[in-house]
Phi, psi and omega in degrees: 000138182280152178282154177264146177262138179244134179228134175260126179242127177266123183240129179255130179251121183236155178157166181299158174299137175089002181278348176105026181298310181296322180297318179297316180294318180297320178295316183290315185280317187246357182053050179220162179213142176226144175278356185234093176246140172276148179300137178294134179256115181072257180202154177212163178220156175230158179231149173210142178261147173214160181256127174234106185056239183264016187244133172267117183253126173257116176270119173258102191258117183265123179263112184254148181294140179271351181287141183302326185293346179258357186294336179293344178282349189305317186302326181290330183264333185287325184298138180085004180289146178257343178199151177236129177256126177254127185240136172225165178260120183297348181261000183231109183301318184299323181295328176285316180300328182281354177302323180301317180292318179296318179300311182292322180297316180299314181299319184287332185256345187274353180056056183280145177292312179221094184305329182291337182260354183288136184279129172240151170227134180251136176237122173266102191266168175069038177290348181279342188300126180053035178065019180089359185283344183260003183291145180239348178249112180283159177298323180298315179297319180297316183292331176295318178293319180298322179296324180291343180255014178097030178058058177295141177300143190218139175221136166270134190226164169218111176294324182296315183266002182056046181261119175066011182288312178301313182298319183294315182286330173296320177297323176304311181296315181297317181296318179295318180295320180292327183281341180228072184295343183260023177302140181291130180256145171248123184272134183246155173298152183294348180281345180286129182251145176250160177284117178277131176284144181281333186248131177265140182276144175262010182297133177278071184265000000 
């Protein structure tokens, strides 16, 4: 039996307060959702393992505060990241407009070797609100912005309805692995099992 490779990926989740960053992570890691979340203070992280081919991938997902008073903490958490997830609320124009600021802030503080090659994934969350009738950011508008940034991978999501959450985070892992093919592997005995995701992503990562 062949040995399994294990890789740890650090993922940073950024976006305005209230866009659903914690909800998305909670849904993905614990498969749960609550309508009552307290604002994240500073930063926190959750982990989940998944299997990608012969590799056991541990996603260490950092949930960062969206409030401006905590943004100065970013440099301490951004460094060493393997992927950055940008989240906005499809029902709030400002949260989408601020993606540009979050994108630039991460690049400026993360000390990246080559910012143009660093992997980002964007999630437009809360597509379930009012059956979609209250949304103000169309998928087309989002994709136009994504194209201007180098065709960043994109998913519209609903943490509440568990829509596209599995697919989006699998894409995060795939995108990070593809961008850093020389990641250091730790080999595990074949008896170690990883959590298999039920849903496969169709993302062209």
